[in-house]
C-alpha positions in Angstrom: 0.2 0.0 0.0 1.0 3.6 -0.7 1.9 6.1 2.2 -1.5 7.6 1.1 -3.8 5.0 0.8 -5.7 6.0 3.9 -6.5 9.4 1.7 -6.4 8.1 -1.5 -9.2 5.9 -3.1 -8.8 4.0 -6.5 -11.8 3.8 -8.5 -12.9 3.8 -12.2 -12.9 7.2 -13.2 -14.0 9.1 -16.4 -10.9 9.2 -18.6 -10.9 12.7 -20.2 -9.3 12.4 -23.9 -9.3 8.9 -24.2 -11.1 6.9 -26.3 -11.6 4.0 -23.8 -13.9 6.6 -21.8 -13.1 5.0 -18.3 -9.6 4.1 -16.2 -8.5 3.3 -12.8 -8.0 6.1 -11.4 -7.3 7.9 -8.0 -9.8 10.0 -6.2 -9.0 12.3 -3.2 -11.9 13.0 -1.3 -11.7 15.7 1.7 -13.1 14.3 4.1 -11.1 11.0 4.4 -7.8 13.7 4.2 -9.6 15.4 7.1 -10.3 12.3 9.0 -6.7 10.8 8.5 -5.3 14.1 9.8 -7.6 14.3 12.8 -6.9 10.6 14.0 -3.0 11.0 13.2 -2.9 7.8 11.0 -0.5 8.3 7.2 1.2 5.2 6.3 -1.1 2.2 6.5 -0.5 -0.2 9.4 -2.2 -2.6 11.6 -2.3 -0.2 14.6 -3.9 2.3 12.3 -6.4 0.0 10.9 -7.9 -1.0 14.3 -7.8 2.6 15.3 -10.4 3.4 12.4 -12.4 0.2 12.8 -13.3 1.6 16.5 -14.0 5.1 15.3 -16.6 3.2 12.7 -18.4 2.3 16.0 -17.9 6.1 17.6 -20.9 8.1 17.5 -19.2 11.3 15.8 -17.1 11.5 12.6 -17.6 7.7 11.7 -18.3 8.5 8.4 -15.1 9.9 7.9 -12.7 6.8 9.3 -15.3 4.5 7.1 -14.0 6.5 4.1 -10.3 6.1 5.3 -10.7 2.7 5.3 -12.7 2.6 2.1 -10.0 4.4 0.7 -7.1 1.9 2.2 -8.8 -1.4 0.9 -9.2 0.0 -2.7 -5.6 -0.6 -3.0 -5.3 -4.2 -2.6 -8.4 -4.5 -4.7 -6.8 -3.0 -7.2 -3.3 -5.2 -7.2 -5.8 -8.2 -7.1 -7.5 -7.0 -10.1 -4.4 -6.3 -12.1 -2.7 -9.6 -10.8 -5.8 -11.2 -12.4 -5.6 -9.4 -15.9 -2.0 -10.0 -16.2 -2.2 -13.3 -15.6 -5.3 -14.3 -17.3 -6.4 -11.3 -19.4 -5.3 -12.4 -22.8 -5.5 -16.2 -22.7 -9.2 -16.1 -21.4 -10.1 -12.4 -23.4 -11.1 -10.8 -19.8 -11.2 -6.9 -19.9 -9.3 -5.2 -17.0 -12.1 -2.5 -16.8 -15.2 -5.1 -16.6 -12.9 -7.1 -14.2 -12.3 -3.6 -12.1 -16.1 -2.8 -11.9 -16.9 -5.8 -9.5 -14.6 -4.0 -6.9 -13.8 -0.5 -7.7 -17.0 1.2 -7.9 -16.8 3.5 -5.1 -17.0 7.4 -5.8 -16.0 8.6 -2.4 -19.5 10.1 -0.7 -19.4 9.5 2.6 -21.5 6.8 4.0 -22.8 6.0 7.7 -21.6 2.7 8.6 -24.0 1.9 11.1 -26.7 2.2 8.5 -24.9 -0.3 6.0 -24.3 -2.7 8.8 -27.8 -3.5 9.0 -28.2 -4.6 5.7 -27.3 -8.3 4.1 -23.7 -8.2 3.6 -24.3 -9.1 -0.1 -26.0 -6.2 -1.2 -23.7 -3.3 0.6 -22.6 -1.0 -1.8 -20.1 0.2 -2.9 -17.8 -3.5 -2.9 -15.2 -1.5 -0.5 -18.0 -0.7 2.2 -18.7 -4.2 1.9 -15.3 -5.6 2.1 -15.3 -3.5 5.7 -18.6 -4.2 6.9 -17.9 -8.1 6.3 -14.7 -8.1 8.4 -14.1 -10.0 11.1 -10.6 -9.4 12.9 -10.8 -12.9 15.1 -10.3 -14.6 11.8 -6.5 -13.7 12.0 -6.5 -11.5 8.5 -6.0 -8.1 8.1 -7.9 -5.9 5.9 -5.8 -6.0 3.0 -5.7 -9.7 2.7 -9.3 -9.6 3.3 -10.2 -7.3 0.8 -8.6 -9.8 -1.8 -10.0 -12.8 -0.1 -13.7 -11.1 -0.6 -12.7 -10.1 -4.3 -11.8 -13.5 -4.9 -15.5 -15.1 -3.3 -17.5 -12.2 -5.4 -20.1 -14.5 -6.7 -20.9 -12.1 -9.7 -17.1 -12.1 -10.6 -16.9 -15.8 -10.0 -19.9 -15.8 -13.2 -17.8 -13.3 -15.0 -14.6 -15.5 -15.3 -16.6 -18.8 -15.6 -18.2 -17.6 -18.7 -14.8 -16.5 -20.2 -13.8 -20.5 -19.0 -11.7 -19.6 -15.9 -12.4 -21.2 -12.6 -10.4 -19.5 -9.7 -10.3 -22.4 -6.9 -7.3 -24.3 -5.8 -7.2 -27.8 -6.5 -7.3 -29.1 -3.1 -11.0 -26.7 -2.8 -11.9 -28.1 -6.2 -11.6 -31.8 -5.3 -13.1 -31.2 -1.5 -16.4 -29.5 -3.4 -16.8 -32.9 -6.2 -18.5 -35.5 -6.1 -17.2 -38.8 -6.5 -19.6 -39.1 -9.8 -18.3 -36.0 -10.9 -14.8 -37.7 -10.4 -15.8 -40.9 -12.4 -17.1 -39.3 -15.2 -14.6 -36.5 -15.6 -11.5 -39.1 -15.2 -13.4 -41.5 -17.9 -13.2 -39.0 -20.2 -9.9 -37.0 -19.6 -7.9 -39.1 -17.4 -5.1 -41.3 -18.4 -2.3 -43.3 -17.3 -2.1 -46.1 -14.7 -4.7 -44.7 -12.8 -8.0 -46.2 -13.7 -11.7 -44.2 -12.6 -12.4 -46.9 -10.2 -8.9 -46.0 -8.4 -9.4 -42.3 -9.0 -12.8 -42.9 -7.2 -11.0 -44.6 -4.2 -8.5 -42.1 -3.7 -11.5 -38.9 -4.0 -13.4 -40.9 -1.3 -10.5 -41.3 1.0 -9.6 -37.2 0.3 -13.1 -36.3 1.0 -13.1 -38.0 4.4 -9.7 -37.0 5.6 -9.7 -33.4 4.4 -12.2 -31.5 6.9 -9.9 -32.4 9.8 -6.9 -31.3 8.0 -8.7 -28.2 6.7 -9.6 -27.3 10.8 -6.2 -28.0 11.6 -5.4 -25.5 9.1 -7.5 -22.8 10.2 -7.0 -23.0 13.7 -3.2 -22.8 13.4 -3.2 -20.2 10.6 -6.3 -18.6 11.8 -7.0 -18.4 7.7 -9.6 -20.7 5.6 -7.2 -20.2 2.6 -3.6 -21.8 1.6 -3.9 -25.3 2.9 -2.5 -27.7 0.8 -2.0 -31.6 1.6 1.4 -32.4 3.4 3.3 -35.5 3.3 1.6 -37.0 6.2 -1.9 -36.6 4.9 -0.8 -37.7 1.6 0.5 -41.4 2.7 -2.7 -41.6 5.4 -5.0 -41.3 2.5 -3.1 -43.7 0.2 -0.2 -45.8 2.3 0.8 -48.1 -0.8 2.4 -45.5 -2.7 4.9 -42.7 -2.4 3.3 -39.0 -1.5 4.4 -37.6 -3.9 2.8 -39.7 -6.5 -0.3 -39.3 -4.6 -0.2 -35.9 -5.0 0.4 -35.8 -8.7 -2.8 -38.3 -9.2 -5.0 -35.9 -7.0 -3.6 -33.0 -9.2 -4.3 -35.0 -12.7 -8.1 -35.3 -10.9 -8.4 -32.0 -10.2 -7.4 -31.1 -14.1 -10.0 -33.2 -15.5 -12.4 -31.6 -13.3 -11.7 -28.5 -14.0 -12.1 -29.3 -17.9 -15.4 -30.3 -17.5 -16.6 -27.2 -15.1 -15.0 -24.8 -17.3 -16.0 -26.8 -20.6 -12.4 -25.4 -21.8 -9.1 -27.3 -22.6 -6.5 -25.8 -20.6 -2.8 -25.8 -20.5 -0.7 -25.5 -17.8 2.8 -26.1 -16.6 4.9 -25.8 -13.5 8.7 -25.2 -13.9 11.4 -24.8 -11.6 11.0 -21.0 -9.8 7.1 -20.2 -11.3 4.0 -20.7 -9.6 1.9 -23.9 -10.5 -0.8 -23.6 -13.2 1.2 -20.5 -15.0 -0.6 -20.5 -18.5 1.7 -21.1 -21.6 1.1 -18.6 -24.6 -0.9 -20.5 -27.3 1.2 -21.0 -30.2 -0.8 -20.2 -33.4 1.1 -22.2 -35.6 0.1 -25.6 -33.9 -2.7 -26.3 -36.5 -0.3 -27.5 -39.1 1.5 -29.5 -35.6 -1.7 -31.3 -35.8 -2.0 -31.9 -39.2 1.6 -34.0 -39.1 0.3 -37.2 -37.5 2.0 -40.0 -39.0 0.3 -42.5 -41.8 -2.2 -40.0 -43.0 -1.7 -37.5 -45.5 -1.1 -34.0 -43.9 -3.0 -32.4 -47.0 -5.8 -35.0 -46.1 -5.7 -34.0 -42.6 -5.8 -30.7 -43.3 -9.0 -30.7 -44.9 -11.0 -33.2 -42.5 -9.9 -30.2 -39.9 -11.6 -27.6 -42.0 -14.5 -29.4 -42.6 -14.8 -30.0 -39.2 -14.6 -26.5 -38.3 -17.0 -25.0 -40.6 -19.9 -27.5 -39.9 -18.8 -26.7 -36.2 -19.4 -23.1 -37.0 -22.8 -23.6 -38.9 -23.6 -25.2 -35.4 -23.2 -23.0 -33.0 -22.9 -19.4 -34.7 -26.2 -18.8 -36.0 -27.8 -19.0 -32.7 -24.8 -16.9 -31.3 -25.5 -13.9 -34.1 -29.4 -14.3 -33.8 -30.2 -11.9 -31.1 -28.1 -9.3 -33.2 -31.0 -9.1 -36.0 -33.4 -7.2 -33.0 -30.3 -5.5 -31.1 -29.3 -2.5 -33.1 -25.8 -2.0 -30.8 -25.1 -5.8 -31.0 -25.5 -6.0 -34.5 -22.9 -3.0 -34.8 -20.7 -4.8 -32.3 -20.5 -7.9 -34.6 -20.7 -6.3 -37.7 -17.4 -4.4 -36.8 -16.1 -7.6 -35.1 -16.2 -9.5 -38.8 -14.7 -6.4 -40.3 -11.8 -7.0 -38.0 -12.0 -4.0 -35.2 -10.3 -4.6 -32.1 -12.2 -3.6 -28.9 -11.1 -0.1 -28.9 -12.2 1.0 -32.1 -15.6 -1.3 -31.8 -16.7 0.6 -28.4 -15.8 3.9 -30.3 -18.3 2.8 -33.3 -20.6 1.8 -31.1 -21.0 4.1 -28.2 -20.2 2.0 -25.7 -17.4 0.8 -23.3 -14.6 -1.8 -24.0 -16.1 -3.5 -21.1 -19.3 -3.7 -22.8 -17.8 -5.2 -26.2 -16.0 -7.9 -24.4 -19.2 -9.1 -22.6 -21.3 -9.0 -25.5 -19.5 -10.8 -28.0 -17.2 -13.1 -25.8 -15.4 -14.4 -29.3 -12.8 -16.6 -27.2 -15.6 -18.4 -25.6 -17.5 -19.5 -28.8 -14.3 -20.2 -30.3 -13.6 -22.7 -27.3 -16.9 -24.1 -28.1 -16.5 -24.7 -31.8 -12.8 -26.0 -31.1 -14.4 -28.7 -28.7 -17.6 -29.5 -30.9 -15.0 -30.1 -34.1 -12.5 -31.7 -31.8 -15.3 -34.3 -31.0 -15.9 -35.2 -34.7 -12.3 -35.4 -35.7 -11.7 -37.5 -32.6 -14.0 -40.1 -34.5 -11.9 -40.2 -37.5 -8.9 -42.5 -37.7 -6.3 -39.9 -38.6 -7.3 -38.3 -35.5 -8.0 -41.2 -32.8 -4.9 -41.5 -31.5 -5.1 -38.1 -30.0 -7.7 -39.1 -27.9 -5.6 -41.0 -25.6 -4.0 -38.4 -23.2 -5.6 -35.0 -21.9 -2.4 -33.4 -23.1 -3.0 -34.4 -26.8 -6.9 -33.4 -26.3 -5.4 -29.9 -25.0 -2.9 -29.1 -27.8 -5.9 -30.5 -30.2 -8.6 -28.3 -28.8 -6.2 -25.3 -28.3 -4.8 -25.6 -31.6 -8.5 -25.6 -33.3 -9.5 -22.6 -31.2 -6.2 -20.5 -32.0 -6.8 -21.0 -35.9 -10.3 -19.6 -35.2 -8.9 -16.5 -33.7 -5.6 -15.9 -35.3 -5.2 -14.9 -39.2 -2.7 -17.5 -41.1 -1.4 -14.9 -42.5 -0.3 -11.2 -42.0 -3.4 -9.2 -43.3 -5.9 -11.8 -43.5 -9.0 -11.8 -41.3 -9.2 -14.6 -38.7 -11.7 -17.8 -39.9 -14.0 -16.5 -37.1 -14.2 -13.2 -38.0 -14.7 -14.0 -41.6 -17.6 -16.2 -40.8 -19.0 -13.6 -38.7 -18.7 -11.1 -41.8 -20.4 -13.4 -44.3 -23.3 -14.8 -41.9 -24.5 -12.1 -39.7 -28.3 -11.4 -40.1 -29.3 -8.2 -41.1 -30.8 -5.9 -38.3 
């Protein structure tokens, strides 16, 4: 946090002179500055937070103290938003302003915390106020950590991310929230190696039995709900017949298959020295050619099959996607510009909306993933590609290659296939 975070509110503001129309910027509410001066708080600290939290319950000037805290938590919220966008934005087609709208909606007006606390937590706005009103210091987390945790649990944000194919939940929490039936179904479709579906279900059952006590002990020790990971003792207890490292690898593989089912999007992840797990690789737009180089089959014949499958998948998926544009002038304007090759900023300018609206209404990455999955399902039934169904990695590579082909022009100056299809088939408004 900056030294002025009790006085500076990070929020969405009008961007004068910018084609984007709105940006993340700073507000400096006078009442926050006056309250920070009165309470003698400057650089953020746990002691300063406690002083201002106590002042929020006092009969006098609680609005000023509350505004100082709203300013304060806006900074970790912005950091979390920027972190999500930096890590996942390009790959999943997220819009930074759209992300920020879930958390940085505070305009700096004074509010009485006593009145807000009488409302259901989820109904409290702005989000900075919701963070403070829901804060429970007995759980051991400071306000900055609490703010980031509350944002990650934001239901509307989770819906937005899932619409783009992104599921923000740890492997361990995901497994704890997954039924044995889903484990079996996911593993039968996407699993591989020596672990059978029956064995995966038994291992998952042992995990579910041991998880509550281990999580409760973690919460007792750390006073935090998040951050638990199974240690060697836990892993040995649920599968004593094999090394703990093997059990961990199998559980992580099971979680990956569940993600594939829940997000309905094939994802690529890797773990390298010095990097966090699940860091996303940048897709290689040339992989469609690689995909058509399977042994014992002509690359030209395989490319013909690929293009035919993609065309049939486009015909199956996109008419329903484009149909609402016939009666929605703004949506028609957006799809028309997309088909012409415009990116989000010029699209927003042409159609009189924000970049976030462009991303939210069009979602081409999501549609491309749907089309790619459907085409992949058809191709896997062809002898030329059936071998790719033997592993999750090959399936990931296949769908990612198809998705990339739809979104990325084959040659510089060309129009990407999905844009070309939209341009040719957009209904008249």
